[in-house]
The first five atom37 places (N, CA, C, CB, O) and aatype in JSON, in Angstrom:
{
  "aatype": [12, 9, 9, 16, 16, 16, 14, 15, 9, 6, 7, 1, 1, 9, 19, 1, 18, 10, 7, 19, 11, 16, 7, 6, 0, 9, 10, 7, 0, 2, 19, 13, 11, 3, 10, 13, 0, 7, 9, 1, 3, 9, 19, 7, 7, 1, 15, 0, 16, 18, 6, 11, 6, 10, 10, 1, 0, 1, 19, 9, 0, 10, 1, 6, 10, 19, 19, 7, 0, 5, 0, 0, 7, 0, 2, 0, 19, 19, 7, 19, 3, 10, 3, 18, 6, 19, 10, 7, 5, 7, 2, 7, 12, 10, 12, 19, 15, 0, 15, 7, 16, 0, 19, 19, 19, 6],
  "atom_mask": [
    [1, 1, 1, 1, 1],
    [1, 1, 1, 1, 1],
    [1, 1, 1, 1, 1],
    [1, 1, 1, 1, 1],
    [1, 1, 1, 1, 1],
    [1, 1, 1, 1, 1],
    [1, 1, 1, 1, 1],
    [1, 1, 1, 1, 1],
    [1, 1, 1, 1, 1],
    [1, 1, 1, 1, 1],
    [1, 1, 1, 0, 1],
    [1, 1, 1, 1, 1],
    [1, 1, 1, 1, 1],
    [1, 1, 1, 1, 1],
    [1, 1, 1, 1, 1],
    [1, 1, 1, 1, 1],
    [1, 1, 1, 1, 1],
    [1, 1, 1, 1, 1],
    [1, 1, 1, 0, 1],
    [1, 1, 1, 1, 1],
    [1, 1, 1, 1, 1],
    [1, 1, 1, 1, 1],
    [1, 1, 1, 0, 1],
    [1, 1, 1, 1, 1],
    [1, 1, 1, 1, 1],
    [1, 1, 1, 1, 1],
    [1, 1, 1, 1, 1],
    [1, 1, 1, 0, 1],
    [1, 1, 1, 1, 1],
    [1, 1, 1, 1, 1],
    [1, 1, 1, 1, 1],
    [1, 1, 1, 1, 1],
    [1, 1, 1, 1, 1],
    [1, 1, 1, 1, 1],
    [1, 1, 1, 1, 1],
    [1, 1, 1, 1, 1],
    [1, 1, 1, 1, 1],
    [1, 1, 1, 0, 1],
    [1, 1, 1, 1, 1],
    [1, 1, 1, 1, 1],
    [1, 1, 1, 1, 1],
    [1, 1, 1, 1, 1],
    [1, 1, 1, 1, 1],
    [1, 1, 1, 0, 1],
    [1, 1, 1, 0, 1],
    [1, 1, 1, 1, 1],
    [1, 1, 1, 1, 1],
    [1, 1, 1, 1, 1],
    [1, 1, 1, 1, 1],
    [1, 1, 1, 1, 1],
    [1, 1, 1, 1, 1],
    [1, 1, 1, 1, 1],
    [1, 1, 1, 1, 1],
    [1, 1, 1, 1, 1],
    [1, 1, 1, 1, 1],
    [1, 1, 1, 1, 1],
    [1, 1, 1, 1, 1],
    [1, 1, 1, 1, 1],
    [1, 1, 1, 1, 1],
    [1, 1, 1, 1, 1],
    [1, 1, 1, 1, 1],
    [1, 1, 1, 1, 1],
    [1, 1, 1, 1, 1],
    [1, 1, 1, 1, 1],
    [1, 1, 1, 1, 1],
    [1, 1, 1, 1, 1],
    [1, 1, 1, 1, 1],
    [1, 1, 1, 0, 1],
    [1, 1, 1, 1, 1],
    [1, 1, 1, 1, 1],
    [1, 1, 1, 1, 1],
    [1, 1, 1, 1, 1],
    [1, 1, 1, 0, 1],
    [1, 1, 1, 1, 1],
    [1, 1, 1, 1, 1],
    [1, 1, 1, 1, 1],
    [1, 1, 1, 1, 1],
    [1, 1, 1, 1, 1],
    [1, 1, 1, 0, 1],
    [1, 1, 1, 1, 1],
    [1, 1, 1, 1, 1],
    [1, 1, 1, 1, 1],
    [1, 1, 1, 1, 1],
    [1, 1, 1, 1, 1],
    [1, 1, 1, 1, 1],
    [1, 1, 1, 1, 1],
    [1, 1, 1, 1, 1],
    [1, 1, 1, 0, 1],
    [1, 1, 1, 1, 1],
    [1, 1, 1, 0, 1],
    [1, 1, 1, 1, 1],
    [1, 1, 1, 0, 1],
    [1, 1, 1, 1, 1],
    [1, 1, 1, 1, 1],
    [1, 1, 1, 1, 1],
    [1, 1, 1, 1, 1],
    [1, 1, 1, 1, 1],
    [1, 1, 1, 1, 1],
    [1, 1, 1, 1, 1],
    [1, 1, 1, 0, 1],
    [1, 1, 1, 1, 1],
    [1, 1, 1, 1, 1],
    [1, 1, 1, 1, 1],
    [1, 1, 1, 1, 1],
    [1, 1, 1, 1, 1],
    [1, 1, 1, 1, 1]
  ],
  "atom_positions": [
    [[16.95, -5.91, -12.96], [16.19, -5.73, -11.72], [14.9, -6.54, -11.85], [15.88, -4.21, -11.44], [14.1, -6.33, -12.76]],
    [[14.72, -7.47, -10.92], [13.48, -8.24, -10.87], [12.47, -7.47, -10.03], [13.72, -9.68, -10.28], [12.78, -7.04, -8.92]],
    [[11.26, -7.29, -10.56], [10.19, -6.6, -9.84], [9.0, -7.54, -9.82], [9.82, -5.22, -10.51], [8.54, -8.0, -10.87]],
    [[8.49, -7.82, -8.61], [7.36, -8.74, -8.51], [6.41, -8.31, -7.4], [7.86, -10.17, -8.26], [6.8, -7.7, -6.41]],
    [[5.14, -8.65, -7.59], [4.14, -8.38, -6.56], [4.12, -9.46, -5.49], [2.76, -8.25, -7.18], [3.49, -9.29, -4.44]],
    [[4.81, -10.56, -5.74], [4.84, -11.66, -4.78], [5.89, -11.39, -3.69], [5.14, -12.99, -5.49], [6.8, -10.6, -3.91]],
    [[5.78, -12.04, -2.53], [6.73, -11.8, -1.45], [8.07, -12.52, -1.63], [6.12, -12.23, -0.15], [9.0, -12.3, -0.86]],
    [[8.16, -13.37, -2.64], [9.39, -14.09, -2.9], [9.52, -14.29, -4.4], [9.42, -15.45, -2.14], [8.6, -14.01, -5.17]],
    [[10.7, -14.79, -4.81], [10.95, -15.05, -6.22], [11.26, -16.53, -6.36], [12.13, -14.17, -6.78], [12.24, -17.03, -5.8]],
    [[10.44, -17.22, -7.1], [10.61, -18.66, -7.24], [12.0, -19.0, -7.77], [9.53, -19.24, -8.18], [12.46, -18.43, -8.77]],
    [[12.66, -19.92, -7.09], [13.98, -20.36, -7.5], [15.12, -19.45, -7.07], [0.0, 0.0, 0.0], [16.28, -19.74, -7.36]],
    [[14.81, -18.37, -6.38], [15.83, -17.44, -5.91], [15.68, -17.27, -4.4], [15.73, -16.05, -6.63], [14.57, -17.23, -3.89]],
    [[16.79, -17.18, -3.71], [16.76, -17.01, -2.26], [17.1, -15.57, -1.91], [17.74, -17.99, -1.56], [18.1, -15.03, -2.38]],
    [[16.26, -14.94, -1.1], [16.53, -13.59, -0.63], [17.6, -13.68, 0.45], [15.22, -12.9, -0.09], [17.43, -14.38, 1.45]],
    [[18.7, -12.95, 0.25], [19.8, -13.01, 1.21], [19.91, -11.74, 2.05], [21.11, -13.25, 0.48], [20.58, -11.73, 3.08]],
    [[19.24, -10.66, 1.61], [19.28, -9.43, 2.39], [18.08, -8.55, 2.06], [20.59, -8.66, 2.12], [17.72, -8.39, 0.89]],
    [[17.47, -7.99, 3.09], [16.36, -7.06, 2.94], [16.9, -5.65, 3.15], [15.19, -7.38, 3.96], [17.62, -5.39, 4.12]],
    [[16.57, -4.74, 2.25], [17.12, -3.39, 2.27], [16.07, -2.31, 2.55], [17.81, -3.1, 0.97], [16.36, -1.12, 2.43]],
    [[14.89, -2.72, 2.9], [13.86, -1.76, 3.28], [12.87, -1.44, 2.18], [0.0, 0.0, 0.0], [13.03, -1.81, 1.02]],
    [[11.83, -0.72, 2.6], [10.76, -0.32, 1.69], [11.23, 0.85, 0.84], [9.47, 0.05, 2.47], [11.82, 1.8, 1.34]],
    [[10.97, 0.75, -0.45], [11.28, 1.82, -1.4], [9.99, 2.22, -2.1], [12.39, 1.37, -2.44], [9.06, 1.42, -2.23]],
    [[9.94, 3.47, -2.55], [8.74, 3.97, -3.2], [9.09, 4.76, -4.46], [7.93, 4.85, -2.24], [10.22, 5.19, -4.65]],
    [[8.09, 4.92, -5.29], [8.18, 5.78, -6.47], [6.81, 6.38, -6.69], [0.0, 0.0, 0.0], [5.8, 5.69, -6.54]],
    [[6.76, 7.65, -7.06], [5.47, 8.31, -7.29], [5.52, 9.08, -8.6], [5.11, 9.24, -6.12], [6.57, 9.53, -9.05]],
    [[4.34, 9.23, -9.17], [4.17, 10.09, -10.35], [2.84, 10.8, -10.2], [4.24, 9.27, -11.69], [1.81, 10.18, -9.95]],
    [[2.88, 12.12, -10.35], [1.65, 12.91, -10.32], [1.58, 13.67, -11.64], [1.61, 13.9, -9.08], [2.47, 14.46, -11.96]],
    [[0.53, 13.42, -12.39], [0.36, 14.03, -13.7], [-0.91, 14.86, -13.72], [0.33, 12.96, -14.8], [-1.93, 14.45, -13.17]],
    [[-0.85, 16.0, -14.35], [-2.03, 16.84, -14.52], [-2.79, 16.42, -15.76], [0.0, 0.0, 0.0], [-2.2, 16.03, -16.76]],
    [[-4.11, 16.51, -15.68], [-4.96, 16.18, -16.82], [-5.16, 17.44, -17.67], [-6.34, 15.58, -16.36], [-5.55, 18.48, -17.14]],
    [[-4.9, 17.35, -18.94], [-5.07, 18.45, -19.87], [-6.55, 18.69, -20.13], [-4.32, 18.17, -21.19], [-7.32, 17.73, -20.26]],
    [[-6.97, 19.95, -20.22], [-8.38, 20.27, -20.41], [-8.93, 19.69, -21.71], [-8.58, 21.79, -20.41], [-10.09, 19.27, -21.75]],
    [[-8.13, 19.63, -22.78], [-8.62, 19.07, -24.03], [-8.77, 17.56, -23.94], [-7.68, 19.44, -25.18], [-9.7, 16.98, -24.5]],
    [[-7.84, 16.92, -23.23], [-7.97, 15.48, -23.01], [-9.24, 15.2, -22.21], [-6.73, 14.93, -22.26], [-9.96, 14.25, -22.5]],
    [[-9.51, 16.05, -21.19], [-10.73, 15.88, -20.39], [-11.97, 16.02, -21.25], [-10.77, 16.91, -19.26], [-12.91, 15.25, -21.1]],
    [[-11.96, 16.99, -22.16], [-13.12, 17.2, -23.03], [-13.39, 15.98, -23.89], [-12.89, 18.43, -23.92], [-14.52, 15.5, -23.97]],
    [[-12.34, 15.47, -24.54], [-12.52, 14.3, -25.4], [-12.86, 13.04, -24.61], [-11.28, 14.07, -26.23], [-13.63, 12.2, -25.08]],
    [[-12.3, 12.9, -23.43], [-12.64, 11.76, -22.58], [-14.1, 11.86, -22.17], [-11.73, 11.71, -21.32], [-14.8, 10.84, -22.11]],
    [[-14.59, 13.07, -21.88], [-16.0, 13.27, -21.52], [-16.92, 12.87, -22.65], [0.0, 0.0, 0.0], [-17.96, 12.26, -22.43]],
    [[-16.54, 13.23, -23.87], [-17.33, 12.84, -25.04], [-17.34, 11.32, -25.17], [-16.78, 13.49, -26.33], [-18.38, 10.73, -25.47]],
    [[-16.21, 10.7, -24.97], [-16.1, 9.24, -25.04], [-17.01, 8.59, -24.0], [-14.63, 8.78, -24.84], [-17.65, 7.57, -24.26]],
    [[-17.06, 9.2, -22.79], [-17.92, 8.67, -21.74], [-19.39, 8.74, -22.14], [-17.7, 9.44, -20.44], [-20.16, 7.83, -21.84]],
    [[-19.77, 9.81, -22.81], [-21.16, 9.97, -23.23], [-21.55, 8.94, -24.28], [-21.4, 11.39, -23.78], [-22.62, 8.34, -24.19]],
    [[-20.68, 8.72, -25.27], [-21.01, 7.8, -26.36], [-20.59, 6.37, -26.05], [-20.35, 8.26, -27.63], [-20.94, 5.45, -26.8]],
    [[-19.87, 6.18, -24.99], [-19.44, 4.83, -24.6], [-18.08, 4.49, -25.14], [0.0, 0.0, 0.0], [-17.56, 5.16, -26.03]],
    [[-17.51, 3.44, -24.6], [-16.2, 2.99, -25.06], [-15.1, 3.35, -24.09], [0.0, 0.0, 0.0], [-15.34, 3.94, -23.03]],
    [[-13.89, 2.98, -24.47], [-12.72, 3.21, -23.62], [-12.09, 4.55, -23.96], [-11.7, 2.07, -23.79], [-12.2, 5.03, -25.09]],
    [[-11.45, 5.14, -22.99], [-10.73, 6.39, -23.19], [-9.25, 6.1, -23.36], [-10.97, 7.38, -22.01], [-8.52, 5.93, -22.38]],
    [[-8.82, 6.03, -24.6], [-7.41, 5.73, -24.89], [-6.49, 6.8, -24.31], [-7.19, 5.61, -26.4], [-5.37, 6.49, -23.9]],
    [[-6.95, 8.04, -24.27], [-6.14, 9.12, -23.73], [-5.82, 8.88, -22.27], [-6.85, 10.46, -23.9], [-4.66, 8.97, -21.87]],
    [[-6.83, 8.57, -21.48], [-6.59, 8.31, -20.06], [-5.79, 7.04, -19.85], [-7.91, 8.22, -19.3], [-4.95, 6.98, -18.94]],
    [[-6.03, 6.03, -20.68], [-5.25, 4.8, -20.55], [-3.77, 5.07, -20.8], [-5.76, 3.73, -21.54], [-2.92, 4.5, -20.11]],
    [[-3.44, 5.93, -21.77], [-2.05, 6.28, -22.04], [-1.45, 7.04, -20.87], [-1.94, 7.11, -23.33], [-0.29, 6.82, -20.51]],
    [[-2.21, 7.94, -20.27], [-1.72, 8.7, -19.11], [-1.48, 7.78, -17.91], [-2.71, 9.81, -18.74], [-0.5, 7.95, -17.19]],
    [[-2.39, 6.83, -17.7], [-2.2, 5.86, -16.61], [-0.92, 5.05, -16.84], [-3.42, 4.91, -16.51], [-0.14, 4.85, -15.91]],
    [[-0.72, 4.59, -18.06], [0.48, 3.83, -18.39], [1.73, 4.68, -18.14], [0.43, 3.36, -19.85], [2.7, 4.2, -17.56]],
    [[1.71, 5.92, -18.6], [2.86, 6.8, -18.42], [3.17, 7.01, -16.93], [2.6, 8.16, -19.1], [4.33, 6.96, -16.52]],
    [[2.13, 7.25, -16.13], [2.33, 7.46, -14.69], [2.86, 6.19, -14.03], [1.0, 7.89, -14.03], [3.73, 6.26, -13.16]],
    [[2.34, 5.04, -14.42], [2.8, 3.77, -13.84], [4.26, 3.51, -14.18], [1.92, 2.6, -14.33], [5.03, 3.06, -13.32]],
    [[4.65, 3.78, -15.41], [6.04, 3.58, -15.83], [6.97, 4.49, -15.03], [6.2, 3.86, -17.35], [8.03, 4.05, -14.58]],
    [[6.59, 5.75, -14.84], [7.41, 6.69, -14.08], [7.55, 6.22, -12.63], [6.79, 8.11, -14.12], [8.65, 6.21, -12.08]],
    [[6.43, 5.83, -12.0], [6.46, 5.4, -10.6], [7.33, 4.16, -10.43], [5.04, 5.11, -10.09], [8.11, 4.08, -9.49]],
    [[7.21, 3.19, -11.33], [8.02, 1.98, -11.23], [9.5, 2.28, -11.49], [7.52, 0.93, -12.22], [10.37, 1.68, -10.86]],
    [[9.78, 3.2, -12.4], [11.17, 3.59, -12.67], [11.79, 4.22, -11.42], [11.24, 4.58, -13.86], [12.93, 3.91, -11.08]],
    [[11.04, 5.09, -10.75], [11.55, 5.7, -9.51], [11.78, 4.65, -8.42], [10.57, 6.77, -9.01], [12.76, 4.72, -7.67]],
    [[10.88, 3.67, -8.35], [11.04, 2.58, -7.39], [12.34, 1.82, -7.66], [9.84, 1.61, -7.46], [13.09, 1.54, -6.73]],
    [[12.6, 1.51, -8.91], [13.82, 0.78, -9.29], [15.06, 1.61, -8.97], [13.78, 0.43, -10.79], [16.04, 1.07, -8.45]],
    [[15.03, 2.9, -9.26], [16.18, 3.76, -8.98], [16.49, 3.76, -7.48], [15.91, 5.2, -9.47], [17.66, 3.67, -7.09]],
    [[15.46, 3.86, -6.65], [15.67, 3.84, -5.2], [16.21, 2.5, -4.73], [0.0, 0.0, 0.0], [17.07, 2.46, -3.84]],
    [[15.72, 1.41, -5.31], [16.2, 0.08, -4.93], [17.65, -0.12, -5.36], [15.3, -1.0, -5.55], [18.46, -0.66, -4.6]],
    [[17.98, 0.32, -6.55], [19.36, 0.19, -7.03], [20.32, 1.01, -6.16], [19.46, 0.65, -8.5], [21.42, 0.56, -5.86]],
    [[19.9, 2.2, -5.76], [20.73, 3.06, -4.92], [21.02, 2.4, -3.57], [20.06, 4.41, -4.7], [22.05, 2.65, -2.95]],
    [[20.08, 1.53, -3.12], [20.28, 0.82, -1.85], [21.1, -0.45, -2.03], [18.93, 0.47, -1.23], [21.46, -1.1, -1.04]],
    [[21.42, -0.82, -3.28], [22.2, -2.01, -3.54], [21.38, -3.25, -3.85], [0.0, 0.0, 0.0], [21.91, -4.36, -3.85]],
    [[20.1, -3.08, -4.12], [19.21, -4.22, -4.4], [19.34, -4.69, -5.85], [17.75, -3.84, -4.12], [19.75, -3.93, -6.73]],
    [[19.0, -5.95, -6.06], [18.88, -6.47, -7.42], [17.48, -6.99, -7.7], [19.91, -7.57, -7.66], [17.22, -7.6, -8.73]],
    [[16.56, -6.73, -6.73], [15.15, -7.12, -6.92], [14.29, -6.31, -5.95], [14.96, -8.66, -6.68], [14.76, -5.78, -4.94]],
    [[13.0, -6.23, -6.3], [12.02, -5.62, -5.42], [10.84, -6.59, -5.34], [11.56, -4.2, -5.94], [10.28, -6.98, -6.36]],
    [[10.47, -6.97, -4.12], [9.37, -7.9, -3.91], [8.21, -7.19, -3.23], [9.82, -9.12, -3.08], [8.37, -6.12, -2.64]],
    [[7.03, -7.82, -3.32], [5.85, -7.28, -2.65], [5.41, -5.93, -3.22], [0.0, 0.0, 0.0], [4.89, -5.09, -2.48]],
    [[5.61, -5.72, -4.5], [5.27, -4.42, -5.11], [3.76, -4.22, -5.12], [5.83, -4.33, -6.56], [2.98, -5.11, -5.45]],
    [[3.39, -2.99, -4.73], [1.98, -2.59, -4.71], [1.85, -1.29, -5.49], [1.44, -2.43, -3.25], [2.65, -0.37, -5.31]],
    [[0.85, -1.21, -6.35], [0.57, 0.01, -7.11], [-0.75, 0.59, -6.62], [0.51, -0.27, -8.64], [-1.74, -0.12, -6.47]],
    [[-0.75, 1.89, -6.36], [-1.97, 2.59, -5.94], [-2.23, 3.75, -6.89], [-1.85, 3.09, -4.46], [-1.3, 4.41, -7.35]],
    [[-3.51, 3.97, -7.16], [-3.94, 5.04, -8.06], [-4.89, 5.96, -7.3], [-4.62, 4.46, -9.33], [-5.8, 5.5, -6.61]],
    [[-4.67, 7.26, -7.43], [-5.53, 8.26, -6.76], [-5.72, 9.44, -7.68], [-4.91, 8.72, -5.41], [-4.9, 9.71, -8.55]],
    [[-6.83, 10.15, -7.49], [-7.01, 11.45, -8.14], [-6.92, 12.52, -7.07], [-8.38, 11.52, -8.89], [-7.41, 12.34, -5.95]],
    [[-6.28, 13.62, -7.41], [-5.99, 14.68, -6.45], [-6.34, 16.04, -7.04], [-4.5, 14.64, -6.04], [-6.66, 16.17, -8.22]],
    [[-6.28, 17.03, -6.18], [-6.38, 18.41, -6.62], [-7.8, 18.9, -6.79], [0.0, 0.0, 0.0], [-8.77, 18.16, -6.63]],
    [[-7.88, 20.18, -7.12], [-9.17, 20.81, -7.33], [-9.86, 20.15, -8.52], [-9.02, 22.33, -7.56], [-9.3, 20.08, -9.61]],
    [[-11.06, 19.68, -8.3], [-11.82, 19.01, -9.36], [-11.21, 17.7, -9.8], [0.0, 0.0, 0.0], [-11.47, 17.23, -10.91]],
    [[-10.39, 17.1, -8.94], [-9.73, 15.82, -9.27], [-8.95, 15.9, -10.58], [-10.76, 14.69, -9.36], [-8.99, 14.99, -11.4]],
    [[-8.24, 17.02, -10.77], [-7.53, 17.25, -12.02], [-6.15, 16.65, -12.09], [0.0, 0.0, 0.0], [-5.46, 16.82, -13.1]],
    [[-5.72, 15.94, -11.05], [-4.38, 15.35, -11.05], [-4.5, 13.84, -10.82], [-3.49, 16.01, -9.95], [-5.35, 13.38, -10.05]],
    [[-3.65, 13.1, -11.48], [-3.6, 11.65, -11.33], [-2.3, 11.29, -10.64], [-3.72, 10.93, -12.7], [-1.23, 11.72, -11.06]],
    [[-2.4, 10.5, -9.56], [-1.21, 10.05, -8.85], [-1.14, 8.53, -8.88], [-1.2, 10.57, -7.39], [-2.11, 7.84, -8.6]],
    [[0.04, 8.04, -9.23], [0.31, 6.6, -9.14], [1.5, 6.45, -8.22], [0.58, 5.95, -10.56], [2.53, 7.1, -8.41]],
    [[1.36, 5.6, -7.22], [2.48, 5.32, -6.33], [2.8, 3.83, -6.37], [2.17, 5.78, -4.88], [1.9, 2.99, -6.43]],
    [[4.08, 3.53, -6.33], [4.55, 2.16, -6.32], [5.43, 1.98, -5.08], [5.34, 1.81, -7.65], [6.28, 2.82, -4.79]],
    [[5.22, 0.9, -4.37], [6.07, 0.62, -3.21], [6.38, -0.87, -3.17], [5.38, 1.07, -1.88], [5.61, -1.69, -3.66]],
    [[7.52, -1.2, -2.57], [7.92, -2.58, -2.46], [9.16, -2.69, -1.58], [0.0, 0.0, 0.0], [9.73, -1.68, -1.18]],
    [[9.56, -3.91, -1.3], [10.73, -4.14, -0.47], [11.93, -4.45, -1.36], [10.47, -5.31, 0.53], [11.92, -5.4, -2.14]],
    [[12.96, -3.62, -1.23], [14.2, -3.84, -1.97], [14.96, -4.98, -1.31], [15.08, -2.54, -2.01], [15.11, -5.02, -0.08]],
    [[15.44, -5.92, -2.12], [16.14, -7.09, -1.6], [17.34, -7.43, -2.49], [15.18, -8.3, -1.5], [17.46, -6.96, -3.62]],
    [[18.2, -8.26, -1.93], [19.28, -8.87, -2.72], [18.96, -10.35, -2.78], [20.73, -8.6, -2.08], [18.74, -11.0, -1.76]],
    [[18.92, -10.88, -4.01], [18.68, -12.3, -4.2], [19.91, -12.94, -4.83], [17.44, -12.53, -5.08], [20.69, -12.29, -5.52]],
    [[20.06, -14.25, -4.56], [21.17, -15.0, -5.15], [20.93, -15.22, -6.62], [21.35, -16.35, -4.44], [21.75, -15.83, -7.3]]
  ]
}
């Protein structure tokens, strides 16, 4: 499955458009992870814990996008967009959504 943020794939011709597909992941932030991330914020530096959670959420969202595209008969997804949001009481949830157009390419 080819996944790209561009509207086309160089050297490949889109022969059929199968519609917009999406994938989402919503993950809760653990209180201990929040505590250590807060300490990291105070002393400076990157929060590896949050970076790992972002990566995990992005992988899940893209996997769901691919599953939806495959179910529609696609062999590629073009125009992929990733969005990140915080949700819930006290912004305790992280949401990553992926969307794109499922297509068939030669």
